[in-house]
VMD Tcl script that draws the C-alpha trace (Angstrom):
set ca {
  {30.54 25.43 -8.12}
  {32.57 28.26 -8.32}
  {35.86 28.04 -6.68}
  {36.41 31.86 -6.19}
  {33.64 34.61 -6.29}
  {34.78 37.51 -8.72}
  {33.10 40.23 -6.28}
  {33.34 44.36 -6.47}
  {32.00 46.31 -3.51}
  {30.79 49.88 -3.87}
  {31.40 51.79 -1.05}
  {30.09 55.25 -0.19}
  {31.64 58.77 0.16}
  {33.26 57.57 3.80}
  {34.57 54.59 1.81}
  {32.19 52.56 4.09}
  {30.90 48.89 1.79}
  {27.47 49.77 0.61}
  {26.74 46.89 -1.68}
  {28.44 44.32 -3.79}
  {28.51 43.66 -7.55}
  {29.32 39.78 -8.67}
  {29.01 38.40 -11.94}
  {25.54 37.12 -13.09}
  {26.79 33.85 -13.95}
  {28.39 33.02 -10.71}
  {25.65 34.55 -8.81}
  {22.92 32.08 -10.73}
  {24.92 29.25 -9.77}
  {24.71 30.49 -6.43}
  {20.88 31.13 -6.79}
  {20.23 27.17 -7.86}
  {22.24 26.72 -4.90}
  {20.42 28.87 -2.24}
  {17.06 27.16 -4.01}
  {18.13 23.31 -3.13}
  {19.38 24.60 0.45}
  {16.04 26.25 1.27}
  {14.56 23.07 0.16}
  {16.42 20.63 2.15}
  {16.81 23.19 4.90}
  {11.93 22.75 4.65}
  {12.41 19.39 4.46}
  {14.42 19.26 7.89}
  {11.63 21.45 9.39}
  {9.35 19.39 8.50}
  {10.66 16.43 9.55}
  {11.85 17.48 13.06}
  {8.10 19.53 13.62}
  {6.78 16.26 12.81}
  {8.95 14.06 15.39}
  {7.65 16.38 17.84}
  {4.54 15.66 17.04}
  {4.97 12.30 17.42}
  {6.80 12.89 20.85}
  {3.72 14.85 22.25}
  {1.19 11.58 21.25}
  {-0.21 14.38 18.15}
  {0.74 11.97 15.65}
  {1.14 7.60 15.33}
  {4.11 7.57 13.99}
  {4.38 5.80 10.36}
  {5.98 2.91 9.94}
  {9.18 2.51 7.58}
  {7.64 -0.05 4.83}
  {4.01 2.66 4.55}
  {6.70 5.81 4.31}
  {8.60 4.01 1.70}
  {6.07 2.39 -0.12}
  {3.87 5.96 0.01}
  {7.25 7.97 -1.15}
  {8.51 5.76 -4.09}
  {5.05 5.86 -5.67}
  {4.33 9.32 -5.30}
  {6.03 11.03 -9.12}
}
mol new
graphics top color blue
foreach p $ca { graphics top sphere $p radius 0.5 }
foreach p [lrange $ca 0 end-1] q [lrange $ca 1 end] { graphics top cylinder $p $q radius 0.2 }
display resetview
């Protein structure tokens, strides 16, 4: 990932920042990281929801062996 952003600020007539300009190569790099973050965030959210359902007795917990078996052969 880029160590330092090369950004420019756009301002209005009062000098207040209204927008940011970032080079496209840096934006594409950050967009990729954002997509990965959103995927991980969604997985964590789903996992926490499943834990809440298990604690509430709505779902029977899956064994580690069954979980690994299902996930190793899902490709």
